[in-house]
C-alpha positions as CSV (number, residue, x, y, z in Angstrom):
1,M,5.3,-50.1,31.0
2,K,8.6,-50.4,29.3
3,T,10.5,-53.5,28.4
4,Y,14.4,-53.5,29.0
5,E,16.9,-56.1,28.1
6,T,19.6,-55.4,30.7
7,L,19.0,-53.4,34.1
8,V,21.9,-51.2,32.7
9,D,19.4,-50.3,30.0
10,A,16.5,-49.7,32.6
11,T,18.9,-47.5,35.0
12,N,20.3,-45.3,31.9
13,D,16.6,-44.8,30.5
14,L,15.2,-44.1,34.3
15,L,18.3,-41.4,34.7
16,K,17.0,-39.8,31.2
17,R,13.6,-39.3,32.4
18,G,14.7,-37.7,35.8
19,Y,15.1,-40.4,38.4
20,T,18.4,-39.3,39.1
21,A,18.8,-40.1,43.0
22,N,20.8,-42.7,43.6
23,L,18.6,-44.5,46.5
24,S,19.6,-47.7,49.0
25,L,17.8,-49.8,51.1
26,E,18.9,-49.1,54.8
27,G,17.1,-51.0,57.1
28,D,13.8,-49.2,57.7
29,T,14.4,-46.6,55.6
30,I,15.3,-45.9,51.5
31,D,18.2,-43.4,51.4
32,D,19.8,-40.8,49.2
33,K,22.6,-40.6,51.0
34,A,24.1,-37.6,48.6
35,Q,21.3,-35.4,49.9
36,D,20.9,-37.4,53.4
37,I,17.3,-37.7,53.1
38,H,15.7,-40.9,54.9
39,M,12.5,-41.9,53.4
40,G,10.2,-44.2,55.5
41,A,7.2,-46.2,54.0
42,D,4.7,-43.3,53.8
43,D,7.2,-41.0,52.3
44,F,7.8,-42.5,48.6
45,V,5.2,-43.9,45.9
46,I,6.9,-46.8,43.3
47,D,5.9,-45.5,40.0
48,E,7.4,-48.4,37.9
49,F,9.8,-51.6,38.2
50,Y,11.4,-53.9,36.4
51,R,12.9,-57.5,37.2
52,F,15.9,-58.9,35.7
53,E,17.0,-62.4,35.9
54,G,20.7,-63.5,35.7
55,A,22.1,-65.3,32.7
56,S,23.7,-68.0,34.4
57,N,21.8,-68.5,37.2
58,P,17.7,-68.0,37.4
59,D,18.2,-67.2,41.2
60,D,20.3,-64.2,40.5
61,T,17.6,-62.1,40.1
62,S,17.5,-58.1,40.6
63,I,14.5,-55.7,40.4
64,V,14.5,-52.2,39.8
65,Y,12.2,-49.6,41.2
66,A,11.5,-46.3,39.8
67,V,10.6,-44.2,43.1
68,S,9.4,-40.7,43.6
69,S,9.0,-38.4,46.7
70,P,6.8,-35.4,46.9
71,K,7.5,-34.8,50.1
72,N,11.4,-34.6,49.5
73,N,11.2,-33.4,45.9
74,L,13.3,-36.3,44.4
75,K,12.8,-39.0,41.9
76,G,15.2,-42.1,42.0
77,V,16.3,-45.4,41.5
78,L,16.5,-48.3,43.9
79,V,18.1,-51.5,42.4
80,N,17.4,-54.4,44.6
81,A,17.9,-58.2,44.8
82,Y,14.8,-60.3,44.3
83,G,13.8,-64.1,44.8
84,A,17.0,-66.2,46.6
85,Y,18.9,-63.0,47.3
86,A,16.6,-60.5,48.1
87,D,16.4,-58.5,51.1
88,N,13.5,-60.5,53.4
89,S,12.9,-57.2,55.9
90,S,9.8,-57.7,57.7
91,S,9.8,-53.8,57.8
92,A,7.3,-51.6,56.2
93,I,9.8,-50.7,53.5
94,G,10.5,-54.3,52.7
95,A,6.4,-55.1,52.7
96,K,5.7,-51.8,50.1
97,L,8.5,-52.6,48.1
98,H,7.6,-56.5,47.6
99,H,4.0,-57.0,48.4
100,H,1.9,-53.6,48.8
101,Q,2.2,-52.0,45.3
102,V,4.4,-54.3,43.3
103,S,1.9,-57.7,43.8
104,D,-0.9,-55.5,42.6
105,N,0.8,-55.1,39.4
106,L,2.3,-58.5,39.0
107,H,0.3,-61.7,37.7
108,G,0.5,-65.5,38.1
109,E,3.7,-66.9,39.2
110,D,5.7,-63.4,39.2
111,R,3.6,-62.5,42.1
112,P,5.7,-62.6,45.4
113,T,5.0,-64.6,47.9
114,A,5.2,-64.3,51.6
């Protein structure tokens, strides 16, 4: 996995690599509003993710997900809060983003808790 200095660097590189859809977390779906696509937990894969901590506040943390969906023929970027401001959704989407795939790739103190 690559290393980036800033969230902007990560999103710009992902865009260059074909992750062009601007995705948003909308309750129980991840949406590409431009194409009117709404994906449930089984409709996408997290290919990569990168965490960024705010310069002035360690609780101000974001995570960038590179998401692909063969079913919907799209690749996109989802930016979400992480840590204190995270979407603590109990939905399958929240579980997939914060536990299932991400936990398998994190180690030690980076591993998200319940």
